[in-house]
C-alpha angles and dihedrals in degrees: 000000000000113000110224117231120226091263093048092047091049092051091054092046094047092047092050093049091048090059092057122103093180126109089259140355135204127192131194119188124184141165129196135188112188125181126188146173127197130192138179136174087021093299134098111252104177141003130179152156124221127190129188139165123186141172125210118198122190124184133183136205103191104308095339114104133192127186133192131180124204139167100206120087108188116121095258093051092049093050092044090053092051093048091049092049089052091051090052092047093053090053096043123099117247116272106228090203096048117137125189116254119277122260127239114321133202107234114190108203118249126207097253097133127073125179095214090057094042089053095058109129137178091276090056092049091048090051091053091054093043095052092048095045094044092052091050093048092052089052090047092242135127118244131200122179149153128215124184135172130193135199118183149152128221128196135169138176141170139200091259094067103269117144131165133170132176141155123225141184136183144155138213134196135184127179133182121191125191137184115251091251091051094237097114129051135178132180142187136180131196134187127181144159090208117059088203088071094053125090117178092194093053092053093043092049090058091051090047094051092049093048092052093046096046097066118115095021115194126221116252119195112257115248142101115320141171102256135194108209116197114224094261090052091052094045097061090052099040093047088070089055095043090048088061096060091111114131095209093054089050096046092048093051097252102119146050086258092063116115120224108256093023141304129060138287100248107144094029123116106238101154143044113287090246090069114101119162131172143157121238120171090194097057104127094219098050105019120170135185112290092237138058106243095213097054103018087228117144116254122234137192104269135182114231103172121011120188089336095311122119102246105175148355136208115263126195113218091252095051093043090055092046092050097040094247132135113251122217131176111293116255119276098184141028124217124188124189120233143163134273100258124110121227088259090057091050088053091049091058094050121097096190129357151107128270114214118197098182144000124207146165089043118177133182115250101174123007092194092064097021089237109174134187124204147129138260119231148163098040126004117170141184116235123207128173093350097309138091102255101183144327118273134203116267123265139216110227135200107199142140119225087217091058090041091057089053092055100055117144097173141349126220132210114303117250133191111259138155129240112226096193102041100034091230128141103231140195106202137164130231108257136214107204132173130226097021106175116236108180105181145354128263123204093205116106 
């Protein structure tokens, strides 16, 4: 696949818009090259490279919209796509919430592209798998993992003069190690924009240590415990909460941020004062594109929670206009402040508690309170007098991240993680929280 430069992408976008006879036209153009390697039972099972470039053209006649996606960019294909989008628009019903396309935006570039990541090749991927597998073999464990890397460009334009272009790259890695008898399991996940900050052996060593230490887990009575949640354990819970930062849901009474009698809870203190959360597209550890792809609005740094107080919500353009608010590009990342302590240091300051490596199979129980249910896995340990005493059987929990953020005892150093439910890149700390509610035991490892 040929990556289009900014000038080449603009030519394609301008040409497409010029073909349109509609009231307005919007174009999104993107290209992706994604490589991967997968292994299980200490052997590589698959490896691959996928490449794709596509163009999405959307036109509007009044409030009637038509959209077409293609992956051919010669003049005839571009014109045919525009004509087809116009045909669809004429047949479409009116969208009562339609808003005309935005005007020119100021996009300040963000550091989403890194040469070391963009230069990843099959040899690099093979080395990642080899280092992880070799470490597991030496420890007499079984490893399974997946590594993928992505290099891409994104461009968009509209008939009102908007144009944006940027390149991006990132990588992700997960590894699970298990004892040969299946009684012990460890896990680690890494995400980075810069390959220079990624070490497959470091991540694998953590999974190996947890697998070895989690054998012969003892049952601990369910109940409320002081818990140290590693960043990846917090991310899967908090992403549900962060995914509900929509102003319309709150104003219409459909979220935990809805105020009784109408409106939302912006300005109310809902969390511990230690909780500070914001979005910042220019953060070097979790950078995102400087625009929101759905609206083409520029993103800005925005406070979400400040000293425990709800500081801001996400507004679509339609809802912002209806409510008399200013719309900005919706958040692409979430950053939460923390302390300077490592997870080990949080453990050292804990008299009695539980260390949770990972949470999974999380489901929403009550959106109004954000009550979730889920399970721990891949390394759950009992802490006594500042040390890990022994592994314990996994738990099912019933807990709300809102309540959890009101029970903070201490925050650790923030780490880059991903949010599986909200799609955010996140920078989150490990957390020591009190009264975490474990409701039953699970025999799974």
